[in-house]
C-alpha positions in Angstrom: 131.5 120.8 109.5 130.1 124.1 108.2 128.0 122.1 105.6 126.7 119.8 108.3 125.8 122.8 110.5 123.9 124.4 107.6 122.0 121.2 106.9 121.0 120.9 110.5 119.7 124.5 110.5 117.6 123.8 107.4 116.1 120.7 109.0 115.3 122.6 112.2 113.6 125.3 110.1 111.1 122.9 108.7 107.8 123.4 110.6 106.4 120.3 112.4 102.7 120.0 111.8 100.8 118.4 114.6 97.8 116.2 114.0 94.6 118.2 113.7 96.5 121.5 112.8 96.1 123.5 109.6 99.2 123.8 107.3 100.1 124.9 103.8 100.8 122.2 101.3 103.8 122.4 98.9 101.5 123.4 96.1 100.0 126.3 98.0 96.6 125.3 99.5 95.6 124.8 103.1 94.9 121.4 104.6 94.2 119.8 108.0 96.8 117.3 109.1 95.3 113.8 109.6 91.9 115.0 108.4 90.1 116.0 111.6 90.7 119.3 113.5 91.9 119.3 117.1 88.8 120.0 119.2 88.7 122.8 121.6 88.5 121.3 125.1 87.1 124.5 126.5 84.0 124.6 124.3 83.5 121.1 123.0 82.2 118.7 125.7 82.2 115.9 123.2 86.0 115.9 123.3 86.1 114.4 126.8 88.6 111.6 126.7 87.1 108.2 126.0 88.2 105.2 128.0 91.3 103.7 126.3 90.7 100.0 125.5 93.7 97.8 125.9 94.8 96.5 122.5 94.3 92.7 122.4 97.1 90.3 121.5 95.7 89.4 118.1 96.3 93.0 116.8 100.0 92.8 116.1 101.5 94.1 112.9 105.0 93.4 111.5 107.4 96.4 111.7 108.2 97.7 108.3 111.7 97.2 106.9 114.0 95.2 104.7 115.2 95.4 101.2 111.9 94.8 99.4 110.1 97.3 101.7 112.8 99.9 100.9 112.6 99.3 97.2 108.9 99.9 97.1 109.3 103.0 99.3 112.0 104.4 97.1 109.9 103.8 93.9 107.0 105.6 95.5 109.2 108.6 96.4 111.0 108.7 93.0 107.7 108.8 91.1 106.0 111.3 93.5 103.2 108.9 94.3 101.0 109.0 97.4 100.0 105.7 98.9 97.0 104.9 101.1 99.4 102.6 103.0 101.2 105.7 104.4 98.4 108.3 104.3 95.9 106.2 106.2 98.5 104.8 108.6 97.7 101.2 107.5 99.0 98.7 110.0 99.8 96.3 107.2 102.3 98.5 105.4 105.3 96.3 106.5 103.7 93.1 105.2 102.4 94.5 102.0 105.5 96.5 100.9 107.8 93.6 101.9 105.7 91.5 99.5 106.3 94.1 96.8 102.7 95.4 96.6 101.3 98.8 97.4 98.0 100.6 97.1 98.6 103.8 95.1 96.5 106.8 95.9 96.0 109.1 93.0 94.8 112.8 92.7 97.0 113.8 95.6 97.0 113.1 99.4 94.5 115.8 100.5 90.8 114.9 100.5 88.0 117.4 100.3 86.0 115.3 102.8 86.5 114.8 106.5 85.4 111.4 107.6 85.8 110.9 111.3 87.6 107.5 111.0 90.1 108.5 108.4 93.6 110.1 108.8 94.1 111.3 105.3 94.6 115.1 105.3 91.6 117.3 104.5 91.5 120.5 102.5 90.5 122.1 99.2 93.0 121.5 96.4 91.2 124.1 94.3 91.4 122.0 91.1 95.0 121.0 91.4 96.1 117.8 89.6 99.4 116.4 88.6 99.2 115.9 84.8 102.2 113.4 85.0 100.5 111.2 87.5 98.9 108.7 85.1 102.2 108.0 83.4 104.2 108.0 86.7 101.7 105.5 88.2 102.0 103.2 85.2 105.8 103.3 85.2 105.8 102.4 88.9 103.6 99.4 88.3 105.9 98.4 85.5 109.0 98.9 87.6 107.6 96.8 90.5 106.6 94.1 88.0 103.1 93.8 89.6 100.5 91.3 88.6 97.8 93.1 90.6 97.5 96.7 91.6 95.0 98.7 93.7 94.4 102.3 92.7 92.6 104.4 95.2 92.1 108.1 95.7 91.0 110.9 97.9 87.6 112.5 97.3 87.9 115.5 95.0 84.6 117.4 95.3 86.5 120.5 94.0 86.6 119.0 90.5 83.6 119.1 88.2 83.8 115.4 87.5 85.1 114.4 90.9 88.3 113.3 89.2 86.7 110.5 87.2 88.5 111.3 84.0 91.9 111.5 85.7 91.2 108.3 87.5 90.3 106.6 84.2 93.5 108.0 82.6 95.6 106.3 85.4 93.9 102.9 84.8 94.3 103.2 81.0 98.0 104.2 81.3 98.7 101.1 83.4 96.9 98.9 80.9 98.9 100.4 78.1 102.3 99.7 79.7 101.2 96.5 81.6 98.2 94.9 79.9 98.8 91.7 82.0 98.4 93.6 85.3 95.0 93.3 86.9 93.7 96.6 88.2 91.4 97.2 91.1 90.0 100.7 91.5 88.8 101.8 95.0 87.0 105.0 94.1 85.1 108.0 95.5 81.4 107.9 95.2 81.4 110.7 92.5 78.2 112.1 94.2 76.4 109.1 92.8 76.6 110.4 89.2 76.2 107.3 87.1 78.0 108.7 84.0 81.1 109.2 86.1 80.9 105.7 87.6 80.7 104.4 84.0 83.7 106.4 82.9 85.9 104.6 85.5 84.3 101.2 85.1 84.9 101.4 81.3 88.6 102.2 81.7 89.8 98.6 81.6 89.8 97.6 85.2 88.9 94.2 86.7 87.6 95.2 90.1 85.5 98.3 91.0 85.3 99.1 94.7 83.5 101.7 96.8 83.5 101.4 100.5 80.2 101.5 102.5 82.5 101.7 105.6 79.8 101.1 108.3 76.2 100.2 108.9 73.3 102.6 107.9 72.7 103.9 111.5 76.4 104.9 112.0 77.0 106.3 108.6 76.8 109.8 110.1 78.8 110.7 112.1 81.4 108.1 110.9 81.4 109.4 107.3 81.5 112.9 105.9 77.9 114.4 105.5 78.4 114.3 101.7 78.8 110.5 101.7 75.9 108.2 102.2 75.0 104.5 102.8 72.4 104.3 100.1 74.5 106.4 97.7 77.5 104.0 98.0 75.3 101.0 97.5 73.7 102.5 94.4 77.1 103.3 93.0 78.1 99.7 93.4 74.7 98.5 92.0 75.1 100.6 88.9 78.8 99.6 88.3 77.7 95.9 88.3 74.7 96.6 86.1 76.7 98.7 83.6 79.5 96.1 83.2 78.6 92.7 84.7 82.0 91.2 84.0 83.7 93.6 86.4 83.8 92.4 90.0 82.3 94.8 92.6 83.7 95.1 96.1 83.1 97.0 99.4 84.4 97.1 102.9 83.1 97.3 106.5 84.9 98.6 109.6 83.8 96.9 112.8 84.1 98.0 116.4 82.4 101.4 115.9 79.2 100.4 117.9 77.4 98.4 115.2 75.0 95.6 116.2 75.2 92.1 114.7 71.7 92.5 113.3 73.0 95.6 111.5 75.9 93.7 110.1 73.5 91.2 108.7 71.2 93.9 107.2 74.2 95.5 105.5 75.2 92.2 104.0 71.7 91.7 102.7 71.6 95.3 101.3 74.9 94.7 99.5 73.8 91.4 98.0 70.6 93.0 96.7 73.0 95.3 94.8 74.9 92.2 93.5 78.1 93.2 95.2 80.6 90.3 94.7 83.3 90.8 97.4 83.1 92.1 101.0 86.0 92.8 103.3 85.7 93.3 107.1 88.3 94.5 109.6 88.8 96.1 113.0 88.5 99.9 113.2 91.6 101.4 114.8 91.6 105.0 115.9 94.2 106.9 114.0 94.5 109.9 116.5 92.8 111.2 119.6 90.8 113.5 117.4 89.1 110.6 115.6 86.2 108.4 116.7 86.9 106.2 119.7 86.9 102.4 119.4 83.7 100.9 120.8 85.0 97.3 121.1 87.6 94.9 119.7 86.0 92.2 117.6 87.5 88.8 118.2 89.0 86.6 115.5 86.2 84.0 116.2 83.6 86.7 115.6 85.3 87.7 112.3 85.2 84.0 111.2 81.5 83.8 112.1 80.7 87.0 110.1 82.6 85.6 107.1 80.3 82.6 107.2 77.3 84.8 107.3 78.5 86.6 104.2 79.3 83.4 102.3 75.9 82.0 103.1 74.3 85.1 101.6 76.1 84.6 98.3 79.2 86.8 98.3 81.8 85.4 96.0 84.3 86.0 98.8 84.3 87.6 102.3 87.8 88.6 103.6 87.4 88.9 107.3 89.8 89.4 110.1 91.1 92.0 112.7 93.9 93.3 110.5 92.0 93.2 107.2 91.7 96.4 105.2 89.9 96.9 102.0 93.0 96.4 99.9 94.6 93.8 102.1 96.0 90.9 100.0 93.7 92.0 97.3 95.4 89.9 94.6 94.6 86.7 96.5 90.8 87.3 96.9 89.9 84.7 94.2 91.7 82.0 96.1 88.4 81.8 98.1 90.2 81.0 101.3 90.0 84.3 103.2 93.2 85.3 101.4 95.1 82.7 103.3 94.0 83.8 106.7 92.0 80.6 107.1 95.0 78.4 106.6 
């Protein structure tokens, strides 16, 4: 009973960090929980509560659980890995982990940028990196016996190369242990530096992805000021030009106030950059501190937008309310909307 009492005391002593509050990470630097600070209602008029839209019936995700889900979760914990599935509060975590797949997030779980749609924690890691991460990532892929893995990361503006060398090391480690595993890298923009894009593209991956996120008009305030619509498109253009055999991919969130004419223009801009694959899904507000939802896009509209993309020459357009950039990524070359059209 004494041991149980002591354990309870230890648990009670662990501080609970609320969304939008600053905290100290376990490696010693400060970060903001969920990426966006809690606004001051007394001084910030823009923080007036937006009308809450009733979630439509087509936005239903499976609850996580089951043996396979637990196995993936335990593997992630054991190898000290961060996953975008957890950090971004992805609604598809139950489906994907139950299927034995996960999108691994390298270079830690704290991003140096603060996009207003994203719930990844924000801070300055001051150059911190886990030197064991490339090997741990590769071992996890091997243990899960994956045929396809998505590696993504936070932005690391605190590093001189934006983390490109570390990113490439993770891909190479996977390929050394599991040469048969296809690798998709969903990367930062590396400030548009072409030599850093080339470093990652040359690491042995099959798919290079960088998300444009939204239409040109909404890029700011949706994305961090250091990100840019044209910058992302130029990164994708250069990746394809540098290594044409690598597929290029990007993603759009809908429901932020974009017009259909702007969706079409974005598709045209991406195709001019020879982007191969486009994914489109519904923006869901992670916390009250993030951007509000402007509208819920219907499944029929997502189907229509997919046809618009295919008509413009994308190899595939994965489009649906619950679609995220890495959703069913291993099935994209089935050319059937990753099974959503069945």
